[in-house]
DRENTORKOL-3810 file (N, C-alpha, C; in nm, 4 decimals):
REM DRENTORKOL-3810
@n.u->0.0842; n.v->-0.1190; n.w->0.0000; ca.u->0.0000; ca.v->0.0000; ca.w->0.0000; c.u->0.0880; c.v->0.1243; c.w->0.0000
@n.u->0.1333; n.v->0.1665; n.w->-0.1115; ca.u->0.2136; ca.v->0.2878; ca.w->-0.1282; c.u->0.3431; c.v->0.2852; c.w->-0.0486
@n.u->0.3854; n.v->0.1686; n.w->-0.0004; ca.u->0.5072; ca.v->0.1602; ca.w->0.0773; c.u->0.4977; c.v->0.2256; c.w->0.2140
@n.u->0.3760; n.v->0.2468; n.w->0.2646; ca.u->0.3569; ca.v->0.3140; ca.w->0.3933; c.u->0.2910; c.v->0.2228; c.w->0.4961
@n.u->0.3079; n.v->0.0931; n.w->0.4826; ca.u->0.2409; ca.v->-0.0023; ca.w->0.5699; c.u->0.2773; c.v->0.0162; c.w->0.7168
@n.u->0.3960; n.v->0.0711; n.w->0.7436; ca.u->0.4377; ca.v->0.0914; ca.w->0.8822; c.u->0.3694; c.v->0.2123; c.w->0.9455
@n.u->0.3098; n.v->0.2997; n.w->0.8636; ca.u->0.2501; ca.v->0.4233; ca.w->0.9141; c.u->0.0979; c.v->0.4276; c.w->0.9034
@n.u->0.0404; n.v->0.3587; n.w->0.8053; ca.u->-0.1043; ca.v->0.3670; ca.w->0.7811; c.u->-0.1609; c.v->0.2285; c.w->0.7493
@n.u->-0.2924; n.v->0.2181; n.w->0.7427; ca.u->-0.3554; ca.v->0.0947; ca.w->0.6978; c.u->-0.4328; c.v->0.0205; c.w->0.8040
@n.u->-0.4050; n.v->0.0506; n.w->0.9315; ca.u->-0.4789; ca.v->-0.0123; ca.w->1.0414; c.u->-0.4711; c.v->0.0791; c.w->1.1628
@n.u->-0.5594; n.v->0.0555; n.w->1.2589; ca.u->-0.5569; ca.v->0.1348; ca.w->1.3812; c.u->-0.4706; c.v->0.0614; c.w->1.4829
@n.u->-0.3511; n.v->0.1151; n.w->1.5032; ca.u->-0.2545; ca.v->0.0576; ca.w->1.5965; c.u->-0.1736; c.v->0.1699; c.w->1.6591
@n.u->-0.1183; n.v->0.1448; n.w->1.7764; ca.u->-0.0313; ca.v->0.2419; ca.w->1.8425; c.u->0.0849; c.v->0.2746; c.w->1.7502
@n.u->0.1099; n.v->0.4043; n.w->1.7316; ca.u->0.2218; ca.v->0.4491; ca.w->1.6505; c.u->0.1881; c.v->0.4751; c.w->1.5048
@n.u->0.0667; n.v->0.4402; n.w->1.4621; ca.u->0.0262; ca.v->0.4666; ca.w->1.3234; c.u->-0.0624; c.v->0.5898; c.w->1.3177
@n.u->-0.0644; n.v->0.6552; n.w->1.2027; ca.u->-0.1500; ca.v->0.7697; ca.w->1.1807; c.u->-0.2950; c.v->0.7236; c.w->1.1658
@n.u->-0.3876; n.v->0.8109; n.w->1.2030; ca.u->-0.5288; ca.v->0.7750; ca.w->1.1928; c.u->-0.6096; c.v->0.8926; c.w->1.1398
@n.u->-0.6902; n.v->0.8688; n.w->1.0379; ca.u->-0.7880; ca.v->0.9647; ca.w->0.9885; c.u->-0.9240; c.v->0.9038; c.w->1.0161
@n.u->-0.9962; n.v->0.9635; n.w->1.1098; ca.u->-1.1258; ca.v->0.9070; ca.w->1.1451; c.u->-1.2092; c.v->1.0103; c.w->1.2194
@n.u->-1.3354; n.v->0.9758; n.w->1.2376; ca.u->-1.4240; ca.v->1.0582; ca.w->1.3182; c.u->-1.4784; c.v->0.9730; c.w->1.4319
@n.u->-1.5138; n.v->1.0398; n.w->1.5410; ca.u->-1.5776; ca.v->0.9749; ca.w->1.6551; c.u->-1.7205; c.v->1.0283; c.w->1.6604
@n.u->-1.8167; n.v->0.9376; n.w->1.6599; ca.u->-1.9583; ca.v->0.9752; ca.w->1.6595; c.u->-2.0191; c.v->0.9583; c.w->1.7975
@n.u->-2.1335; n.v->1.0239; n.w->1.8198; ca.u->-2.1996; ca.v->1.0148; ca.w->1.9496; c.u->-2.2916; c.v->0.8941; c.w->1.9619
@n.u->-2.3069; n.v->0.8180; n.w->1.8556; ca.u->-2.3862; ca.v->0.6958; ca.w->1.8633; c.u->-2.3347; c.v->0.5946; c.w->1.7622
@n.u->-2.3589; n.v->0.4689; n.w->1.7905; ca.u->-2.3146; ca.v->0.3597; ca.w->1.7046; c.u->-2.4133; c.v->0.3442; c.w->1.5891
@n.u->-2.3691; n.v->0.3690; n.w->1.4678; ca.u->-2.4576; ca.v->0.3629; ca.w->1.3512; c.u->-2.5137; c.v->0.2239; c.w->1.3266
@n.u->-2.4490; n.v->0.1224; n.w->1.3807; ca.u->-2.4959; ca.v->-0.0144; ca.w->1.3628; c.u->-2.6021; c.v->-0.0537; c.w->1.4645
@n.u->-2.6242; n.v->0.0327; n.w->1.5631; ca.u->-2.7204; ca.v->0.0008; ca.w->1.6682; c.u->-2.8446; c.v->0.0893; c.w->1.6664
@n.u->-2.8564; n.v->0.1755; n.w->1.5665; ca.u->-2.9732; ca.v->0.2632; ca.w->1.5585; c.u->-3.0485; c.v->0.2373; c.w->1.4284
@n.u->-3.1708; n.v->0.2851; n.w->1.4236; ca.u->-3.2512; ca.v->0.2706; ca.w->1.3024; c.u->-3.1996; c.v->0.3672; c.w->1.1962
@n.u->-3.2156; n.v->0.3305; n.w->1.0701; ca.u->-3.1652; ca.v->0.4126; ca.w->0.9592; c.u->-3.2215; c.v->0.5539; c.w->0.9621
@n.u->-3.3466; n.v->0.5689; n.w->1.0054; ca.u->-3.4056; ca.v->0.7029; ca.w->1.0071; c.u->-3.3557; c.v->0.7887; c.w->1.1232
@n.u->-3.2640; n.v->0.7368; n.w->1.2058; ca.u->-3.2048; ca.v->0.8137; ca.w->1.3151; c.u->-3.0615; c.v->0.8585; c.w->1.2834
@n.u->-3.0074; n.v->0.8116; n.w->1.1734; ca.u->-2.8692; ca.v->0.8443; ca.w->1.1388; c.u->-2.8497; c.v->0.9945; c.w->1.1202
@n.u->-2.9486; n.v->1.0628; n.w->1.0652; ca.u->-2.9375; ca.v->1.2069; ca.w->1.0394; c.u->-2.9070; c.v->1.2857; c.w->1.1665
@n.u->-2.9428; n.v->1.2325; n.w->1.2822; ca.u->-2.9263; ca.v->1.3033; ca.w->1.4089; c.u->-2.7894; c.v->1.2769; c.w->1.4735
@n.u->-2.7055; n.v->1.1990; n.w->1.4089; ca.u->-2.5746; ca.v->1.1644; ca.w->1.4631; c.u->-2.4827; c.v->1.2868; c.w->1.4610
@n.u->-2.4097; n.v->1.3053; n.w->1.5701; ca.u->-2.3185; ca.v->1.4193; ca.w->1.5835; c.u->-2.1736; c.v->1.3705; c.w->1.5813
@n.u->-2.0866; n.v->1.4485; n.w->1.5187; ca.u->-1.9431; ca.v->1.4206; ca.w->1.5208; c.u->-1.8859; c.v->1.4801; c.w->1.6491
@n.u->-1.8193; n.v->1.3971; n.w->1.7293; ca.u->-1.7593; ca.v->1.4440; ca.w->1.8537; c.u->-1.6132; c.v->1.4833; c.w->1.8345
@n.u->-1.5430; n.v->1.4114; n.w->1.7487; ca.u->-1.4028; ca.v->1.4415; ca.w->1.7193; c.u->-1.3715; c.v->1.4087; c.w->1.5749
@n.u->-1.2786; n.v->1.4852; n.w->1.5183; ca.u->-1.2205; ca.v->1.4533; ca.w->1.3886; c.u->-1.0704; c.v->1.4397; c.w->1.4105
@n.u->-1.0164; n.v->1.3268; n.w->1.3680; ca.u->-0.8739; ca.v->1.2990; ca.w->1.3843; c.u->-0.8139; c.v->1.2841; c.w->1.2458
@n.u->-0.7121; n.v->1.3624; n.w->1.2172; ca.u->-0.6483; ca.v->1.3632; ca.w->1.0860; c.u->-0.4979; c.v->1.3513; c.w->1.1057
@n.u->-0.4387; n.v->1.2528; n.w->1.0430; ca.u->-0.2947; ca.v->1.2318; ca.w->1.0568; c.u->-0.2541; c.v->1.2008; c.w->1.1994
@n.u->-0.3460; n.v->1.1395; n.w->1.2747; ca.u->-0.3168; ca.v->1.1042; ca.w->1.4127; c.u->-0.3336; c.v->1.2172; c.w->1.5121
@n.u->-0.3784; n.v->1.3347; n.w->1.4654; ca.u->-0.3965; ca.v->1.4498; ca.w->1.5548; c.u->-0.5433; c.v->1.4911; c.w->1.5562
@n.u->-0.5934; n.v->1.5260; n.w->1.6739; ca.u->-0.7308; ca.v->1.5748; ca.w->1.6864; c.u->-0.7348; c.v->1.7161; c.w->1.6283
@n.u->-0.8116; n.v->1.7348; n.w->1.5192; ca.u->-0.8222; ca.v->1.8677; ca.w->1.4598; c.u->-0.9560; c.v->1.9328; c.w->1.4912
@n.u->-1.0502; n.v->1.8543; n.w->1.5441; ca.u->-1.1793; ca.v->1.9090; ca.w->1.5859; c.u->-1.2294; c.v->1.8284; c.w->1.7034
@n.u->-1.2798; n.v->1.8988; n.w->1.8043; ca.u->-1.3424; ca.v->1.8327; ca.w->1.9174; c.u->-1.4642; c.v->1.9146; c.w->1.9561
@n.u->-1.5779; n.v->1.8494; n.w->1.9578; ca.u->-1.7028; ca.v->1.9163; ca.w->1.9929; c.u->-1.6962; c.v->1.9543; c.w->2.1403
@n.u->-1.7134; n.v->2.0813; n.w->2.1685; ca.u->-1.7003; ca.v->2.1324; ca.w->2.3039; c.u->-1.8275; c.v->2.1079; c.w->2.3844
@n.u->-1.9413; n.v->2.1286; n.w->2.3231; ca.u->-2.0684; ca.v->2.1077; ca.w->2.3921; c.u->-2.1661; c.v->2.0397; c.w->2.2975
@n.u->-2.2858; n.v->2.0185; n.w->2.3411; ca.u->-2.3849; ca.v->1.9527; ca.w->2.2580; c.u->-2.4702; c.v->2.0520; c.w->2.1801
@n.u->-2.4275; n.v->2.1780; n.w->2.1754; ca.u->-2.4993; ca.v->2.2797; ca.w->2.0988; c.u->-2.4487; c.v->2.2847; c.w->1.9565
@n.u->-2.4377; n.v->2.4045; n.w->1.9005; ca.u->-2.3904; ca.v->2.4213; ca.w->1.7635; c.u->-2.2423; c.v->2.3863; c.w->1.7541
@n.u->-2.2044; n.v->2.3280; n.w->1.6427; ca.u->-2.0644; ca.v->2.2930; ca.w->1.6219; c.u->-1.9801; c.v->2.4189; c.w->1.6040
@n.u->-1.8553; n.v->2.4119; n.w->1.6458; ca.u->-1.7611; ca.v->2.5219; ca.w->1.6320; c.u->-1.6987; c.v->2.5160; c.w->1.4928
@n.u->-1.7724; n.v->2.5615; n.w->1.3924; ca.u->-1.7275; ca.v->2.5533; ca.w->1.2537; c.u->-1.6015; c.v->2.6369; c.w->1.2326
@n.u->-1.5935; n.v->2.7538; n.w->1.2922; ca.u->-1.4748; ca.v->2.8371; ca.w->1.2771; c.u->-1.3529; c.v->2.7683; c.w->1.3381
@n.u->-1.3702; n.v->2.7031; n.w->1.4521; ca.u->-1.2593; ca.v->2.6300; ca.w->1.5139; c.u->-1.2109; c.v->2.5174; c.w->1.4253
@n.u->-1.3025; n.v->2.4497; n.w->1.3590; ca.u->-1.2664; ca.v->2.3432; ca.w->1.2673; c.u->-1.1892; c.v->2.3981; c.w->1.1484
@n.u->-1.2323; n.v->2.5116; n.w->1.0950; ca.u->-1.1605; ca.v->2.5722; ca.w->0.9813; c.u->-1.0204; c.v->2.6129; c.w->1.0214
@n.u->-1.0049; n.v->2.6728; n.w->1.1393; ca.u->-0.8717; ca.v->2.7171; ca.w->1.1857; c.u->-0.7789; c.v->2.5972; c.w->1.2041
@n.u->-0.8307; n.v->2.4882; n.w->1.2584; ca.u->-0.7475; ca.v->2.3710; ca.w->1.2850; c.u->-0.7050; c.v->2.3020; c.w->1.1559
@n.u->-0.7878; n.v->2.3093; n.w->1.0526; ca.u->-0.7595; ca.v->2.2391; ca.w->0.9275; c.u->-0.6520; c.v->2.3087; c.w->0.8447
@n.u->-0.6274; n.v->2.4365; n.w->0.8689; ca.u->-0.5317; ca.v->2.5110; ca.w->0.7860; c.u->-0.4076; c.v->2.5448; c.w->0.8585
END
């Protein structure tokens, strides 16, 4: 895989991770409830670039600042 098997490709200690953390398990809810799912964290390159501070409106400006 692009010669980067030691850095990417699975979730393990020491590897980079691009993923999101959701507030509910999509496999345990009904399909018509998926729209209400909230992103709690966004992890890019192994670093948290977004973390939901409260359960209100998302900090869109904070997410933009962290991404650039």
